[in-house]
PyMOL Python script that loads the backbone (N, CA, C, O; Angstrom):
from pymol import cmd

cmd.read_pdbstr("""\
ATOM      1  N   MET A   1      -9.791  -5.228   4.303  1.00  0.00           N
ATOM      2  CA  MET A   1      -9.021  -6.240   3.288  1.00  0.00           C
ATOM      3  C   MET A   1      -8.287  -6.093   2.470  1.00  0.00           C
ATOM      4  O   MET A   1      -8.481  -5.169   1.680  1.00  0.00           O
ATOM      5  N   ILE A   2      -6.990  -7.060   2.309  1.00  0.00           N
ATOM      6  CA  ILE A   2      -6.067  -6.693   1.778  1.00  0.00           C
ATOM      7  C   ILE A   2      -5.405  -7.815   0.798  1.00  0.00           C
ATOM      8  O   ILE A   2      -4.953  -8.838   1.313  1.00  0.00           O
ATOM      9  N   TYR A   3      -5.357  -7.662  -0.355  1.00  0.00           N
ATOM     10  CA  TYR A   3      -4.885  -8.383  -1.171  1.00  0.00           C
ATOM     11  C   TYR A   3      -3.620  -8.486  -1.927  1.00  0.00           C
ATOM     12  O   TYR A   3      -3.167  -7.549  -2.583  1.00  0.00           O
ATOM     13  N   ASN A   4      -2.804 -10.177  -1.775  1.00  0.00           N
ATOM     14  CA  ASN A   4      -1.409  -9.298  -2.071  1.00  0.00           C
ATOM     15  C   ASN A   4      -1.368 -10.084  -3.713  1.00  0.00           C
ATOM     16  O   ASN A   4      -1.508 -11.293  -3.901  1.00  0.00           O
ATOM     17  N   CYS A   5      -1.112  -8.907  -4.916  1.00  0.00           N
ATOM     18  CA  CYS A   5      -1.412  -9.490  -6.074  1.00  0.00           C
ATOM     19  C   CYS A   5      -0.172 -10.042  -6.722  1.00  0.00           C
ATOM     20  O   CYS A   5      -0.169 -10.820  -7.676  1.00  0.00           O
ATOM     21  N   LYS A   6       0.914  -9.540  -6.081  1.00  0.00           N
ATOM     22  CA  LYS A   6       2.204  -9.834  -6.657  1.00  0.00           C
ATOM     23  C   LYS A   6       3.386  -9.686  -6.104  1.00  0.00           C
ATOM     24  O   LYS A   6       3.486  -8.617  -5.503  1.00  0.00           O
ATOM     25  N   GLU A   7       4.411 -10.419  -6.077  1.00  0.00           N
ATOM     26  CA  GLU A   7       5.964  -9.809  -5.308  1.00  0.00           C
ATOM     27  C   GLU A   7       7.016  -9.699  -6.029  1.00  0.00           C
ATOM     28  O   GLU A   7       7.164 -10.789  -6.581  1.00  0.00           O
ATOM     29  N   ARG A   8       7.863  -8.963  -6.347  1.00  0.00           N
ATOM     30  CA  ARG A   8       8.796  -8.403  -7.556  1.00  0.00           C
ATOM     31  C   ARG A   8       9.996  -7.608  -6.687  1.00  0.00           C
ATOM     32  O   ARG A   8       9.805  -6.483  -6.224  1.00  0.00           O
ATOM     33  N   PHE A   9      11.291  -8.362  -6.526  1.00  0.00           N
ATOM     34  CA  PHE A   9      12.425  -7.378  -6.130  1.00  0.00           C
ATOM     35  C   PHE A   9      12.384  -6.793  -4.980  1.00  0.00           C
ATOM     36  O   PHE A   9      12.943  -5.727  -4.722  1.00  0.00           O
ATOM     37  N   GLY A  10      11.443  -7.732  -3.904  1.00  0.00           N
ATOM     38  CA  GLY A  10      11.369  -7.243  -2.666  1.00  0.00           C
ATOM     39  C   GLY A  10      10.541  -6.456  -2.201  1.00  0.00           C
ATOM     40  O   GLY A  10      10.465  -6.135  -1.015  1.00  0.00           O
ATOM     41  N   TYR A  11       9.506  -5.886  -3.527  1.00  0.00           N
ATOM     42  CA  TYR A  11       8.139  -5.281  -3.381  1.00  0.00           C
ATOM     43  C   TYR A  11       7.230  -5.731  -3.344  1.00  0.00           C
ATOM     44  O   TYR A  11       7.185  -6.581  -4.232  1.00  0.00           O
ATOM     45  N   THR A  12       6.078  -5.677  -2.625  1.00  0.00           N
ATOM     46  CA  THR A  12       4.553  -6.382  -3.002  1.00  0.00           C
ATOM     47  C   THR A  12       3.655  -5.478  -3.464  1.00  0.00           C
ATOM     48  O   THR A  12       3.682  -4.328  -3.026  1.00  0.00           O
ATOM     49  N   TYR A  13       2.814  -5.836  -4.331  1.00  0.00           N
ATOM     50  CA  TYR A  13       1.784  -5.166  -5.358  1.00  0.00           C
ATOM     51  C   TYR A  13       0.577  -5.512  -4.680  1.00  0.00           C
ATOM     52  O   TYR A  13       0.145  -6.627  -4.972  1.00  0.00           O
ATOM     53  N   LEU A  14      -0.209  -4.722  -3.693  1.00  0.00           N
ATOM     54  CA  LEU A  14      -1.240  -4.812  -2.754  1.00  0.00           C
ATOM     55  C   LEU A  14      -2.507  -4.133  -3.605  1.00  0.00           C
ATOM     56  O   LEU A  14      -2.506  -3.093  -4.264  1.00  0.00           O
ATOM     57  N   TRP A  15      -3.618  -5.111  -3.355  1.00  0.00           N
ATOM     58  CA  TRP A  15      -5.045  -4.347  -4.012  1.00  0.00           C
ATOM     59  C   TRP A  15      -5.669  -4.542  -2.428  1.00  0.00           C
ATOM     60  O   TRP A  15      -5.528  -5.466  -1.626  1.00  0.00           O
ATOM     61  N   THR A  16      -6.563  -3.016  -2.326  1.00  0.00           N
ATOM     62  CA  THR A  16      -7.542  -2.878  -1.023  1.00  0.00           C
ATOM     63  C   THR A  16      -8.712  -1.915  -1.623  1.00  0.00           C
ATOM     64  O   THR A  16      -8.802  -1.031  -2.475  1.00  0.00           O
ATOM     65  N   CYS A  17      -9.788  -2.771  -0.438  1.00  0.00           N
ATOM     66  CA  CYS A  17     -10.933  -1.413  -0.754  1.00  0.00           C
ATOM     67  C   CYS A  17     -11.434  -1.070   0.454  1.00  0.00           C
ATOM     68  O   CYS A  17     -12.432  -0.384   0.673  1.00  0.00           O
ATOM     69  N   ASP A  18     -10.577  -1.658   1.356  1.00  0.00           N
ATOM     70  CA  ASP A  18     -10.952  -0.857   3.063  1.00  0.00           C
ATOM     71  C   ASP A  18     -10.334   0.578   3.078  1.00  0.00           C
ATOM     72  O   ASP A  18      -9.157   0.835   2.823  1.00  0.00           O
ATOM     73  N   LYS A  19     -11.105   1.287   3.345  1.00  0.00           N
ATOM     74  CA  LYS A  19     -11.162   2.784   3.472  1.00  0.00           C
ATOM     75  C   LYS A  19      -9.810   2.935   4.859  1.00  0.00           C
ATOM     76  O   LYS A  19      -8.956   3.811   4.719  1.00  0.00           O
ATOM     77  N   LYS A  20      -9.777   2.122   5.959  1.00  0.00           N
ATOM     78  CA  LYS A  20      -8.939   2.406   6.633  1.00  0.00           C
ATOM     79  C   LYS A  20      -7.133   1.796   6.384  1.00  0.00           C
ATOM     80  O   LYS A  20      -6.086   2.084   6.963  1.00  0.00           O
ATOM     81  N   MET A  21      -7.425   0.961   5.371  1.00  0.00           N
ATOM     82  CA  MET A  21      -6.000   0.311   4.947  1.00  0.00           C
ATOM     83  C   MET A  21      -5.571   1.464   3.845  1.00  0.00           C
ATOM     84  O   MET A  21      -4.394   1.767   3.652  1.00  0.00           O
ATOM     85  N   GLN A  22      -6.427   1.928   3.310  1.00  0.00           N
ATOM     86  CA  GLN A  22      -5.921   2.814   2.192  1.00  0.00           C
ATOM     87  C   GLN A  22      -5.571   4.064   2.482  1.00  0.00           C
ATOM     88  O   GLN A  22      -4.763   4.688   1.795  1.00  0.00           O
ATOM     89  N   GLY A  23      -6.108   4.508   3.454  1.00  0.00           N
ATOM     90  CA  GLY A  23      -5.725   5.912   4.545  1.00  0.00           C
ATOM     91  C   GLY A  23      -4.095   5.677   4.888  1.00  0.00           C
ATOM     92  O   GLY A  23      -3.144   6.421   4.650  1.00  0.00           O
ATOM     93  N   LEU A  24      -4.144   4.067   5.683  1.00  0.00           N
ATOM     94  CA  LEU A  24      -2.859   3.973   6.256  1.00  0.00           C
ATOM     95  C   LEU A  24      -1.650   3.988   5.253  1.00  0.00           C
ATOM     96  O   LEU A  24      -0.665   4.723   5.330  1.00  0.00           O
ATOM     97  N   LEU A  25      -1.974   2.805   4.065  1.00  0.00           N
ATOM     98  CA  LEU A  25      -1.125   2.694   3.064  1.00  0.00           C
ATOM     99  C   LEU A  25      -0.868   3.814   2.162  1.00  0.00           C
ATOM    100  O   LEU A  25      -0.155   3.808   1.158  1.00  0.00           O
ATOM    101  N   PHE A  26      -1.479   4.679   2.607  1.00  0.00           N
ATOM    102  CA  PHE A  26      -1.506   6.323   1.225  1.00  0.00           C
ATOM    103  C   PHE A  26      -0.520   7.293   2.133  1.00  0.00           C
ATOM    104  O   PHE A  26       0.298   7.986   1.529  1.00  0.00           O
ATOM    105  N   ALA A  27      -0.592   7.357   3.707  1.00  0.00           N
ATOM    106  CA  ALA A  27       0.262   7.864   4.373  1.00  0.00           C
ATOM    107  C   ALA A  27       1.377   7.643   4.497  1.00  0.00           C
ATOM    108  O   ALA A  27       2.272   8.486   4.553  1.00  0.00           O
ATOM    109  N   TYR A  28       1.512   6.230   4.572  1.00  0.00           N
ATOM    110  CA  TYR A  28       2.972   5.534   4.390  1.00  0.00           C
ATOM    111  C   TYR A  28       3.814   5.871   3.202  1.00  0.00           C
ATOM    112  O   TYR A  28       5.004   6.164   3.316  1.00  0.00           O
ATOM    113  N   CYS A  29       3.350   5.837   2.366  1.00  0.00           N
ATOM    114  CA  CYS A  29       3.615   6.538   1.150  1.00  0.00           C
ATOM    115  C   CYS A  29       4.202   7.889   0.669  1.00  0.00           C
ATOM    116  O   CYS A  29       5.245   8.106   0.052  1.00  0.00           O
ATOM    117  N   GLU A  30       3.200   8.778   1.142  1.00  0.00           N
ATOM    118  CA  GLU A  30       3.478  10.305   1.536  1.00  0.00           C
ATOM    119  C   GLU A  30       4.402  10.539   2.009  1.00  0.00           C
ATOM    120  O   GLU A  30       5.109  11.483   1.657  1.00  0.00           O
ATOM    121  N   GLY A  31       4.713   9.630   3.087  1.00  0.00           N
ATOM    122  CA  GLY A  31       6.106   9.935   4.168  1.00  0.00           C
ATOM    123  C   GLY A  31       7.615   9.264   3.432  1.00  0.00           C
ATOM    124  O   GLY A  31       8.664   9.164   4.067  1.00  0.00           O
ATOM    125  N   ARG A  32       7.454   8.857   2.017  1.00  0.00           N
ATOM    126  CA  ARG A  32       8.641   8.815   1.616  1.00  0.00           C
ATOM    127  C   ARG A  32       9.048   9.967   0.548  1.00  0.00           C
ATOM    128  O   ARG A  32       8.247  10.885   0.372  1.00  0.00           O
ATOM    129  N   SER A  33      10.044   9.950  -0.035  1.00  0.00           N
ATOM    130  CA  SER A  33      10.315  11.112  -1.087  1.00  0.00           C
ATOM    131  C   SER A  33       9.602  10.495  -2.501  1.00  0.00           C
ATOM    132  O   SER A  33       9.136   9.511  -3.076  1.00  0.00           O
ATOM    133  N   ALA A  34       9.934  11.964  -2.555  1.00  0.00           N
ATOM    134  CA  ALA A  34       9.574  12.353  -4.104  1.00  0.00           C
ATOM    135  C   ALA A  34       9.916  11.353  -5.157  1.00  0.00           C
ATOM    136  O   ALA A  34       9.130  11.053  -6.056  1.00  0.00           O
ATOM    137  N   LEU A  35      11.201  10.804  -5.012  1.00  0.00           N
ATOM    138  CA  LEU A  35      11.365   9.951  -6.152  1.00  0.00           C
ATOM    139  C   LEU A  35      10.952   8.631  -6.340  1.00  0.00           C
ATOM    140  O   LEU A  35      10.517   7.993  -7.299  1.00  0.00           O
ATOM    141  N   TRP A  36      11.285   8.310  -4.790  1.00  0.00           N
ATOM    142  CA  TRP A  36      10.528   6.782  -4.136  1.00  0.00           C
ATOM    143  C   TRP A  36       9.146   6.791  -4.976  1.00  0.00           C
ATOM    144  O   TRP A  36       9.104   6.036  -5.947  1.00  0.00           O
ATOM    145  N   ARG A  37       8.012   7.583  -4.683  1.00  0.00           N
ATOM    146  CA  ARG A  37       7.110   7.781  -5.068  1.00  0.00           C
ATOM    147  C   ARG A  37       6.508   7.803  -6.800  1.00  0.00           C
ATOM    148  O   ARG A  37       5.385   7.672  -7.287  1.00  0.00           O
ATOM    149  N   MET A  38       7.703   8.009  -7.311  1.00  0.00           N
ATOM    150  CA  MET A  38       7.317   8.102  -8.872  1.00  0.00           C
ATOM    151  C   MET A  38       7.584   6.481  -9.252  1.00  0.00           C
ATOM    152  O   MET A  38       7.131   6.159 -10.350  1.00  0.00           O
ATOM    153  N   PHE A  39       8.118   5.643  -8.646  1.00  0.00           N
ATOM    154  CA  PHE A  39       8.177   4.369  -8.997  1.00  0.00           C
ATOM    155  C   PHE A  39       7.504   3.450  -8.195  1.00  0.00           C
ATOM    156  O   PHE A  39       7.247   2.293  -8.527  1.00  0.00           O
ATOM    157  N   LEU A  40       7.251   3.926  -7.241  1.00  0.00           N
ATOM    158  CA  LEU A  40       6.588   3.057  -5.897  1.00  0.00           C
ATOM    159  C   LEU A  40       5.444   3.651  -5.270  1.00  0.00           C
ATOM    160  O   LEU A  40       4.953   4.717  -5.642  1.00  0.00           O
ATOM    161  N   GLY A  41       4.933   2.810  -4.115  1.00  0.00           N
ATOM    162  CA  GLY A  41       3.827   3.589  -3.891  1.00  0.00           C
ATOM    163  C   GLY A  41       2.495   3.736  -4.203  1.00  0.00           C
ATOM    164  O   GLY A  41       2.016   2.671  -4.590  1.00  0.00           O
ATOM    165  N   TRP A  42       1.908   4.424  -4.186  1.00  0.00           N
ATOM    166  CA  TRP A  42       0.500   4.443  -4.883  1.00  0.00           C
ATOM    167  C   TRP A  42       0.320   4.424  -6.173  1.00  0.00           C
ATOM    168  O   TRP A  42       0.884   5.300  -6.830  1.00  0.00           O
ATOM    169  N   ARG A  43      -0.535   3.393  -6.877  1.00  0.00           N
ATOM    170  CA  ARG A  43      -0.160   3.262  -8.279  1.00  0.00           C
ATOM    171  C   ARG A  43      -1.502   3.828  -8.879  1.00  0.00           C
ATOM    172  O   ARG A  43      -1.626   4.881  -9.504  1.00  0.00           O
ATOM    173  N   LYS A  44      -2.416   2.977  -8.586  1.00  0.00           N
ATOM    174  CA  LYS A  44      -4.239   3.602  -9.279  1.00  0.00           C
ATOM    175  C   LYS A  44      -5.067   3.586  -8.388  1.00  0.00           C
ATOM    176  O   LYS A  44      -4.753   3.038  -7.331  1.00  0.00           O
ATOM    177  N   SER A  45      -6.351   4.167  -8.532  1.00  0.00           N
ATOM    178  CA  SER A  45      -7.604   3.784  -7.800  1.00  0.00           C
ATOM    179  C   SER A  45      -8.311   3.674  -8.941  1.00  0.00           C
ATOM    180  O   SER A  45      -7.993   3.973 -10.092  1.00  0.00           O
ATOM    181  N   THR A  46      -9.196   3.265  -8.553  1.00  0.00           N
ATOM    182  CA  THR A  46     -10.917   2.789  -9.727  1.00  0.00           C
ATOM    183  C   THR A  46     -11.927   3.560  -9.266  1.00  0.00           C
ATOM    184  O   THR A  46     -11.901   4.182  -8.204  1.00  0.00           O
ATOM    185  N   LYS A  47     -12.861   3.528 -10.082  1.00  0.00           N
ATOM    186  CA  LYS A  47     -14.324   3.977  -9.415  1.00  0.00           C
ATOM    187  C   LYS A  47     -14.915   3.128  -8.305  1.00  0.00           C
ATOM    188  O   LYS A  47     -15.304   3.722  -7.299  1.00  0.00           O
ATOM    189  N   ASP A  48     -15.014   1.961  -8.362  1.00  0.00           N
ATOM    190  CA  ASP A  48     -15.077   1.052  -7.196  1.00  0.00           C
ATOM    191  C   ASP A  48     -14.504   1.233  -6.316  1.00  0.00           C
ATOM    192  O   ASP A  48     -14.501   0.218  -5.620  1.00  0.00           O
ATOM    193  N   ASN A  49     -13.840   2.188  -5.800  1.00  0.00           N
ATOM    194  CA  ASN A  49     -12.960   2.530  -4.283  1.00  0.00           C
ATOM    195  C   ASN A  49     -11.973   1.532  -4.338  1.00  0.00           C
ATOM    196  O   ASN A  49     -12.027   1.119  -3.180  1.00  0.00           O
ATOM    197  N   GLN A  50     -11.066   0.832  -4.926  1.00  0.00           N
ATOM    198  CA  GLN A  50     -10.048   0.131  -4.738  1.00  0.00           C
ATOM    199  C   GLN A  50      -8.658   1.127  -5.315  1.00  0.00           C
ATOM    200  O   GLN A  50      -8.433   1.885  -6.258  1.00  0.00           O
ATOM    201  N   MET A  51      -8.193   0.787  -4.549  1.00  0.00           N
ATOM    202  CA  MET A  51      -6.398   0.920  -4.556  1.00  0.00           C
ATOM    203  C   MET A  51      -5.478   0.492  -4.666  1.00  0.00           C
ATOM    204  O   MET A  51      -5.203  -0.313  -3.776  1.00  0.00           O
ATOM    205  N   PHE A  52      -4.495   0.684  -5.671  1.00  0.00           N
ATOM    206  CA  PHE A  52      -3.120  -0.543  -5.646  1.00  0.00           C
ATOM    207  C   PHE A  52      -1.962   0.168  -5.338  1.00  0.00           C
ATOM    208  O   PHE A  52      -1.733   1.251  -5.876  1.00  0.00           O
ATOM    209  N   PHE A  53      -0.998  -0.481  -4.292  1.00  0.00           N
ATOM    210  CA  PHE A  53       0.330  -0.040  -4.020  1.00  0.00           C
ATOM    211  C   PHE A  53       1.336  -0.861  -3.949  1.00  0.00           C
ATOM    212  O   PHE A  53       1.416  -1.921  -3.328  1.00  0.00           O
ATOM    213  N   TRP A  54       2.113  -0.325  -4.617  1.00  0.00           N
ATOM    214  CA  TRP A  54       4.070  -1.005  -4.556  1.00  0.00           C
ATOM    215  C   TRP A  54       4.448  -0.522  -3.219  1.00  0.00           C
ATOM    216  O   TRP A  54       4.649   0.675  -3.018  1.00  0.00           O
ATOM    217  N   ILE A  55       4.567  -1.560  -2.150  1.00  0.00           N
ATOM    218  CA  ILE A  55       5.012  -1.551  -0.820  1.00  0.00           C
ATOM    219  C   ILE A  55       6.510  -2.731  -0.408  1.00  0.00           C
ATOM    220  O   ILE A  55       6.602  -3.900  -0.782  1.00  0.00           O
ATOM    221  N   PRO A  56       7.228  -2.189   0.194  1.00  0.00           N
ATOM    222  CA  PRO A  56       8.584  -2.753   0.645  1.00  0.00           C
ATOM    223  C   PRO A  56       7.486  -4.229   1.307  1.00  0.00           C
ATOM    224  O   PRO A  56       6.392  -4.183   1.871  1.00  0.00           O
ATOM    225  N   SER A  57       8.387  -5.465   0.919  1.00  0.00           N
ATOM    226  CA  SER A  57       7.574  -6.454   1.388  1.00  0.00           C
ATOM    227  C   SER A  57       7.874  -6.851   2.781  1.00  0.00           C
ATOM    228  O   SER A  57       7.290  -7.743   3.396  1.00  0.00           O
ATOM    229  N   ARG A  58       9.071  -5.925   3.332  1.00  0.00           N
ATOM    230  CA  ARG A  58       8.941  -5.973   4.919  1.00  0.00           C
ATOM    231  C   ARG A  58       8.411  -5.332   5.358  1.00  0.00           C
ATOM    232  O   ARG A  58       8.599  -5.428   6.571  1.00  0.00           O
ATOM    233  N   LYS A  59       7.608  -4.449   5.074  1.00  0.00           N
ATOM    234  CA  LYS A  59       6.843  -3.363   5.747  1.00  0.00           C
ATOM    235  C   LYS A  59       5.519  -3.798   5.422  1.00  0.00           C
ATOM    236  O   LYS A  59       4.648  -2.938   5.547  1.00  0.00           O
ATOM    237  N   VAL A  60       5.174  -4.902   5.046  1.00  0.00           N
ATOM    238  CA  VAL A  60       3.672  -4.987   5.004  1.00  0.00           C
ATOM    239  C   VAL A  60       2.885  -5.677   6.290  1.00  0.00           C
ATOM    240  O   VAL A  60       1.688  -5.621   6.571  1.00  0.00           O
ATOM    241  N   ASP A  61       4.066  -6.404   7.029  1.00  0.00           N
ATOM    242  CA  ASP A  61       3.132  -6.692   8.446  1.00  0.00           C
ATOM    243  C   ASP A  61       3.269  -5.911   9.124  1.00  0.00           C
ATOM    244  O   ASP A  61       2.470  -5.835  10.057  1.00  0.00           O
ATOM    245  N   GLU A  62       4.409  -4.872   9.006  1.00  0.00           N
ATOM    246  CA  GLU A  62       4.023  -3.903  10.324  1.00  0.00           C
ATOM    247  C   GLU A  62       2.836  -2.995  10.069  1.00  0.00           C
ATOM    248  O   GLU A  62       2.180  -2.600  11.033  1.00  0.00           O
ATOM    249  N   LEU A  63       2.444  -2.557   8.549  1.00  0.00           N
ATOM    250  CA  LEU A  63       1.760  -1.994   8.176  1.00  0.00           C
ATOM    251  C   LEU A  63      -0.235  -2.354   8.796  1.00  0.00           C
ATOM    252  O   LEU A  63      -1.250  -1.720   9.085  1.00  0.00           O
ATOM    253  N   LEU A  64       0.341  -4.018   8.674  1.00  0.00           N
ATOM    254  CA  LEU A  64      -1.202  -4.723   8.775  1.00  0.00           C
ATOM    255  C   LEU A  64      -1.151  -4.853  10.679  1.00  0.00           C
ATOM    256  O   LEU A  64      -2.118  -5.218  11.348  1.00  0.00           O
ATOM    257  N   GLU A  65      -0.367  -4.624  11.007  1.00  0.00           N
ATOM    258  CA  GLU A  65      -0.255  -4.892  12.349  1.00  0.00           C
ATOM    259  C   GLU A  65      -0.910  -3.191  13.229  1.00  0.00           C
ATOM    260  O   GLU A  65      -1.574  -2.992  14.246  1.00  0.00           O
ATOM    261  N   ILE A  66      -0.542  -2.652  12.616  1.00  0.00           N
ATOM    262  CA  ILE A  66      -0.841  -1.037  12.688  1.00  0.00           C
ATOM    263  C   ILE A  66      -2.401  -0.798  12.509  1.00  0.00           C
ATOM    264  O   ILE A  66      -3.096  -0.262  13.372  1.00  0.00           O
ATOM    265  N   ALA A  67      -2.814  -1.207  11.429  1.00  0.00           N
ATOM    266  CA  ALA A  67      -4.311  -1.300  10.901  1.00  0.00           C
ATOM    267  C   ALA A  67      -5.252  -1.987  12.065  1.00  0.00           C
ATOM    268  O   ALA A  67      -6.139  -1.432  12.714  1.00  0.00           O
ATOM    269  N   GLU A  68      -4.867  -3.164  12.131  1.00  0.00           N
ATOM    270  CA  GLU A  68      -5.500  -4.115  13.308  1.00  0.00           C
ATOM    271  C   GLU A  68      -5.416  -3.121  14.526  1.00  0.00           C
ATOM    272  O   GLU A  68      -6.530  -3.161  15.049  1.00  0.00           O
ATOM    273  N   ASN A  69      -4.715  -2.363  15.126  1.00  0.00           N
ATOM    274  CA  ASN A  69      -4.793  -1.784  16.303  1.00  0.00           C
ATOM    275  C   ASN A  69      -5.345  -0.515  16.125  1.00  0.00           C
ATOM    276  O   ASN A  69      -5.521   0.063  17.197  1.00  0.00           O
ATOM    277  N   PHE A  70      -5.649   0.060  15.221  1.00  0.00           N
ATOM    278  CA  PHE A  70      -6.062   1.224  14.650  1.00  0.00           C
ATOM    279  C   PHE A  70      -7.597   1.510  15.101  1.00  0.00           C
ATOM    280  O   PHE A  70      -8.181   2.517  14.701  1.00  0.00           O
TER     281      PHE A  70
END
""", "prot")
cmd.dss("prot")
cmd.show_as("cartoon", "prot")
cmd.util.cbc("prot")
cmd.orient("prot")
């Protein structure tokens, strides 16, 4: 399960509590540069297993497709 919270400047703020999707989004973010990760990518986690990410809007559909086939 993944929710689109908001979109700005070509990036989508995503919220998910699905472990598989969290792992995929986190792996995507770790593959980017350190400068990119300072401002985008993983933003926060909560105690009840929720994670929030800033991901490029054009990549969200690709990542969702990968998660379905995973």
